Phi, psi and omega in degrees: 000135177220145177282142180282156183229130182257016185297337180263002182283154176285136181283157175277167175290153177295131179302151188299327183262003180270069184265306183287326180233079182290158177291148173283162182305318181292328177290324178293330176290319176296321178298319179299321178295316180298318179295322179293328180287347176258357179272094188295334185279335187244350181283151180296140179289152173270122183249125179239135179231130173257130185228140176216124177259119178255127183213143179290149177301128182105341175271291171253333188091138185300330183275002183254355192304323185264009185251005189254033175284114185268357180276085183236163180301131181094352183285148172279128186222165171214165182281134178295152179296330184253033179297137185237339186274154181295149177245131183241150174266188185292339177268007179070021174271148182288137180251135177289118182299335180297332180295331185254356181299132180089346179277142176260128180240180179239128177288114184271341180160184181261148176250111186281001180287347175207154185297131178074014184287141178227150172250123184236137175260119178249140172258086183269178181300324182278002180117184182288133180226135173257126181231157175249132182203174182277141181300325184289350177265010179246149172230146183286143178245116179265115176281134183306124176076358183259116178267110182215185180306129181098343181291142172278129185227164172214168177294132182298146182298329183271005179272118180282318179202126178301145184301321184260012176097163183283324180058038180074002178284138178256157189300320183268008181285148179247134179229181180243128174290126181250347178191151174231147179242155180299334181286356181095359178280136179239136176258135184229140172261109176259161176302332183254357184206106187285345183217056182284145176244141177204176177271151181302319183284357176269356185237160173213157178298139182277125175275094186296317179245107188286323181202182185291344181262000183292150179292149181257143171268157181237126177256106183262129179225135173237124184240135176237131177237118182211161182269136180235121176277158173090193182164192180248117175273104188242036175298154186294166180300134180089357182288332180101047182293324179296315179298319181294323179292319176297323178297323177298316179296315181296322183290340184248012177300135179090344178282147179295138176291161178297145180292150175294129180305150184304322183294336181251009185301132180067013175253356175222151176274120180296129179242135184278349188252186181254130173266125179245120180249126190227158170297151184303323183287350180251003183300308181294325182298320180298317180296319178297318181293321178298314179298319182301316188269329185246354183222030175058026174076019179292163184284079185295313184301319183292337183262001180279133178238127182063022180093353185261144174287154178292159183298334181285348178288136182299338180242142175272107189244135173237118185236138181214118175272343174219181189280347186304310180299328183291333182296333187252012183249147179268156180300324180298322180292318177299318183295336183265355182288146175281323180222135170238125181242133174213168178264156174302322183300324180301319183295340181252003180292151186298316182295319181294316180297319178298320179294319179297319178291326178295316181288325184265353181074026180148190184275346185286119180292332177296323178293325177297318179299322178292323178295319178297320179302314180292323180292316180299323180270011177057036178259354183208169177242157176229147178288126183265136175093342177075014178255145178298131181079011180289167183293147174262138180237149178245009177238122185301332182296332183267359184287116174272148182061056172285166174251153190291338178288352181279348189255149171257104190278155174300317172202160176235130179248125176252107180275137181050049186301330182297338181291342179296338182298331181266000000 
């Protein structure tokens, strides 16, 4: 495992309002990464694979099903016929998979810059090439008679007792060779022992299918490839993560928010702005930092009325440390704000929770989404203002005291998110 470094990345442009206090070069590199994570067309897809190996007892054994991954360092591999993920070279340029089809390569190690990443050395017609690709797009190549990394092995029939002991390994058990040494020592991953050591002559290649009547195992895989916006900004303390986040908002002012996904269409109110949720002790700091970078450090908090920034502020900001400002604001106004700031505590306050349950008809957020769907389509009414006997409205724009879960935000920022664990 290694931490990534952005020191070689290209920096982003200075945000338009960061004149008096511009971003430092390292902050502009972080900003460039954040902007790339919101670029749905060019960011790398997130690939998830669910795998289950089903095998009859005596073939692999029920307890061995998840231990037979042959894509290990040093293994001979080739690209699967149905490979779908992008292949990159050392300069991060895309490689045409057809150039490498049919070539046998060696897995040199894992690439921690993306999930399931592998570095493979191929000896192609054009010469030796090192590429980065997904493990699920590789298949193991077993050379006849050669016991090496990735080979399925078992204890040899003529071995009475392994030199270094059995280690709970059984004679008919099947494992994967994960390394070989010049001294003749072989390391094997067994279902009961992940790093077993033995001698080469104590092992033999496992004949998985003994004859035409042997039972077959089934390797089931379901793969999903989809784009995920956002990420975790984990720069060290003092790096200026708050400033970089404000810069992201400033750099994207005026851009259209992402469309509501089809599955959620008309179940959320589209919001043009960013929702920032912060610990209570950092609420004032965020407002001060916004003023510092985009409004020349003026006293923003003192000039806010009803939670709103003054008209002269470059950003339309709505800030609430408690539920009071929200009671008097309409959903249409929230939807038009550039930034909405609240504390985590507000979301758990008694008045806020009661209002959310009043609008949704209970605690279920899915039910709230359905209520919003009916309101947007003018099929239902909602109580406005949160007061008993208050007016009912059938237009979402007129709804006073909306809750933040009703909106589909341009982005959501969770500051000090790890603190929620406590």
